[in-house]
Structure formats: C-alpha cells, structure tokens
N, C-alpha and C positions, 0 to 999 in steps of 0.2 A: 466231219459232221457239221453241217451248216446251221441246223436248228438246235441251239444250245438249250432252249426252253424244255425240250423233250428229254434231255439227259437225266434229270432226277427220276423221271418216270421209268426210263430204261434201267437205271441202277436199282430202283425199288423192285421192278419186275424180276430182275436177275436174282435179287436176294431171296425172293419167294421160292426159287428152286432149291435153296439150301435147306428148307424145312420140310419135313415129312410129318404131316399131322394124322395120317391114316391110322397109325397105331393107337392114337388117343381117341379115335372115334368108335362109338358103339352103335348099336342098332337105334335108328331114329324112333321116336315115340309118336311120329306123325307121318302122313304120306309124303313121299319124296319124289320129285320129278327132276330128272336130269336131261337137259337138252344138249344135243351134240350135232353140229353141222357135218354133213357127210363129206364135205371138202375141207374140214378143219385140219390144218397141218400144225397147229400150235399145241393143242391138247390131244394126246393120243386117246383113242377110244378105249384102249386097254386100261388106262389110268381111271377113266370113268367107270369101267366095269369093276375095277377093284373098289372104287368108292361105293358103287351100287351094292357090291357084296357085303360091305360093312354096314351101310345104312339101310339096305333094303330099297324098295321103291322101283322106279321104272325109268329106263333110258329110252328116249325117242330120238331117232335120227331125223334131222331136218334136211330135206332134199335141197340141192342147189344152194347150200349155205356153207360158209366157212366158220371162222372163229366168232364173228358177230352175227349169230343166227337171226337175231331180232332185226338187224338191218338188211341182211341178205335175203331173207324170206319171211317178212313179218306176218304174212297171211298164214303160213304153216305153223309159225310159232304161236300165234293167237289160237289157231285151231287145236294145237297140241295142249296148250294150257287150259283152254275151256273144256276140252274133252277130259283132261285129267281132273279138273275141279268137279266136273259133272259126275265122275265115278267115285269121288271121295267126298 
C-alpha cells in the first residue's frame, strides 16, 4: 500500500461492517429517500431493501451510477431528490 494516508479510512470503513444497527431502527417519523446506484458493488441493494422495510420510504435506483451516485450521475440524483421533496 503506497498511500498510507488512506489506511485509517480503510480501517474505519472495515470496522463499520462489524456493527448491525438494523435491529435498533424503527419506522421513521419522516419521509425517507434511499438512493442506490445501479452499478453499486459496495452496498448491495438487498441491504437497502432491508433498511427500507424498517424505515419505510422509497428507494430510487440511479442509472449509470456506482457507489458515489452524486458524482457518477448528478443530474439524476438532483432529479430524484427534487421529485421526492415535491411529493413530501
């Protein structure tokens, strides 16, 4: 690993996988929007569907986007957020 500055970030990210907060979550008392890039290989859609089941809300798949939906397809992300806000 050449870039040692990123090492703490990688360690912190990996630690997040040790915790499961889903059992502690209840239904949200506010509208929830979950964005997922259709090419996202980091966070499985099934995980977000479980989150949606707990919180309620809506999942929107962002086309031509991976993990960083807002960078990969900012136009669709903006459209999804504005549409969601317009409905709620």
